[in-house]
matplotlib code that plots the C-alpha trace (Angstrom):
import matplotlib.pyplot as plt

x = [0.0, 1.3, 1.8, -0.3, 0.5, -2.1, -1.0, -1.7, -4.0, -6.0, -6.2, -7.5, -10.2, -11.1, -11.6, -13.6, -15.6, -16.3, -17.4, -19.9, -21.5, -22.0, -25.0, -26.7, -28.2, -27.8, -28.0, -26.2, -25.8, -22.5, -21.0, -19.3, -16.5, -16.0, -15.6, -11.7, -12.3, -14.5, -11.6, -9.2, -11.1, -10.8, -7.0, -6.6, -8.6, -6.6, -3.2, -4.1, -5.4, -8.9, -10.4, -13.8, -14.3, -12.5, -14.8, -17.8, -16.6, -16.0, -19.7, -21.0, -24.5, -23.7, -23.2, -19.8, -21.6, -23.5, -20.2, -18.8, -21.8, -21.8, -18.2, -18.0, -16.8, -14.1, -13.2, -12.8, -10.4, -8.2, -7.7, -7.1, -4.4, -2.8, -2.8, -1.4, 1.4, 2.0, 2.3, 4.8, 7.3]
y = [0.0, 3.4, 6.1, 9.3, 12.6, 13.2, 13.6, 11.0, 13.4, 13.9, 10.4, 9.7, 12.3, 10.8, 7.5, 9.2, 10.8, 7.8, 6.0, 8.9, 8.7, 5.2, 5.7, 8.5, 6.3, 8.3, 11.5, 14.0, 16.7, 17.3, 20.1, 22.5, 22.4, 18.8, 19.3, 18.9, 15.4, 14.5, 16.0, 13.9, 10.7, 11.6, 12.1, 8.8, 6.9, 8.4, 7.9, 4.2, 3.6, 2.6, 3.4, 2.2, 4.5, 7.4, 7.0, 7.0, 10.5, 11.5, 11.0, 14.8, 14.1, 12.0, 13.6, 12.8, 11.6, 9.1, 7.5, 7.8, 5.6, 3.2, 2.5, 3.1, -0.3, -0.4, 3.2, 2.3, -0.5, 1.7, 4.1, 1.6, 0.2, 3.6, 4.3, 1.0, 1.4, 5.1, 3.7, 1.0, 3.7]
z = [0.1, -0.9, 1.7, 1.9, 1.9, 4.7, 8.4, 11.0, 12.7, 9.6, 9.0, 12.5, 12.0, 8.7, 10.5, 13.2, 10.3, 8.6, 11.8, 12.4, 8.9, 8.9, 10.9, 8.7, 6.0, 2.8, 4.4, 2.4, 4.8, 6.7, 8.7, 6.0, 8.6, 7.7, 4.0, 4.2, 5.6, 2.4, 0.3, 2.4, 1.6, -2.0, -1.9, -0.1, -2.6, -5.4, -3.7, -3.1, -6.8, -5.7, -9.0, -8.4, -5.6, -7.4, -10.3, -8.0, -6.7, -10.2, -11.2, -11.4, -10.2, -7.3, -3.9, -2.3, 0.8, -1.2, -2.4, 1.2, 2.4, -0.4, 0.2, 3.9, 5.1, 2.2, 2.9, 6.8, 5.8, 3.4, 6.2, 8.9, 6.4, 5.7, 9.6, 10.3, 7.8, 9.0, 12.5, 11.6, 10.0]

ax = plt.figure().add_subplot(projection="3d")
ax.plot(x, y, z, "-o")
ax.set_aspect("equal")
plt.show()
């Protein structure tokens, strides 16, 4: 797995965000102050070459939160692996 340019603090915040939105069931609302976490998720999937998820984010008429909820389990696994890799460095 490739390393990410994001800080460990941001990665942990992304994981917290993913855990929180897992319970919202297709709610596309999120606090505007959390938009950087949505952007961070997009960066992670691009850096990790997760093309299916990246393609979903690139569909213009689908809200990013729908993609995050659709791929939530996989996104948590990806972020967890990146955090583990970062901690082992």
